[in-house]
C-alpha positions in Angstrom: 0.0 0.0 0.0 1.9 3.0 -1.3 -0.4 5.5 0.3 1.0 4.7 3.7 4.6 5.1 2.8 6.3 8.1 4.6 7.3 10.7 2.0 10.4 11.5 4.1 11.7 8.0 3.6 11.0 8.1 -0.1 12.9 11.4 -0.2 15.8 9.9 1.6 15.9 7.0 -0.8 15.8 9.4 -3.8 18.6 11.4 -2.2 20.9 8.3 -1.8 20.9 8.6 2.0 21.1 5.9 4.7 17.7 5.7 6.4 17.2 5.6 10.2 13.5 4.9 11.0 11.3 3.5 13.7 10.1 0.0 13.2 6.4 0.8 12.8 3.9 -0.1 10.1 5.4 -1.2 6.7 8.5 0.9 7.2 10.5 -2.3 7.7 9.9 -3.2 4.0 11.8 0.0 3.1 14.8 -0.6 5.4 16.8 -3.6 4.3 20.5 -3.1 3.9 20.2 0.7 3.3 19.8 1.9 6.9 18.7 1.1 10.4 15.3 0.2 12.1 15.3 1.4 15.7 12.9 1.4 18.6 11.7 4.7 19.7 14.9 5.2 21.6 16.9 8.4 21.4 20.0 6.5 22.5 19.6 4.0 19.6 19.1 6.8 17.1 22.2 8.6 18.4 24.3 5.4 18.1 23.2 4.9 14.5 24.0 8.5 13.6 27.4 8.3 15.2 28.1 5.0 13.4 27.2 6.6 10.0 29.3 9.8 10.8 32.3 7.7 11.7 32.1 5.3 8.8 32.1 6.9 5.3 32.1 3.5 3.5 29.0 2.3 5.4 27.3 5.7 4.8 28.1 5.6 1.1 27.1 1.9 0.7 23.8 2.4 2.4 23.1 5.5 0.4 23.8 3.7 -2.8 21.4 0.9 -1.8 18.8 3.5 -0.9 19.1 5.1 -4.4 18.9 1.7 -6.1 15.7 0.9 -4.2 14.2 4.2 -5.2 15.1 3.6 -8.9 13.7 0.1 -8.8 10.5 0.8 -6.9 9.6 4.4 -6.2 10.2 6.7 -9.1 7.2 8.8 -10.1 6.5 6.6 -13.2 6.6 3.4 -11.3 4.4 4.8 -8.5 1.8 6.0 -11.0 1.9 2.7 -12.8 1.4 0.7 -9.6 -1.4 3.0 -8.5 -3.1 2.7 -11.9 -2.8 -1.1 -11.7 -4.3 -1.1 -8.2 -7.2 1.0 -9.3 -7.8 -1.2 -12.4 -7.9 -4.3 -10.2 -10.4 -2.7 -7.8 -12.6 -1.7 -10.7 -12.5 -5.2 -12.2 -13.6 -6.7 -8.8 -16.6 -4.3 -8.6 -17.8 -5.3 -12.1 
């Protein structure tokens, strides 16, 4: 369900950034090897930020994986196509 995806995460993917997000809803599907899922803990978030600041290779690798995910799944054209297909399937069910 693309309507429930946080725009901030999609923007992070498009900007080739590592993602740090809370493990709620479907967010875990967006965070694979491109960032960190955290509990709602300030200390855990701080640790992730420090790790990324101290490790350029990790930061770059996760950023590249974010951008690849964006290119493969979340470009405007792909999102429009998936939304159109969803609407089409709903309309066929109602007929």
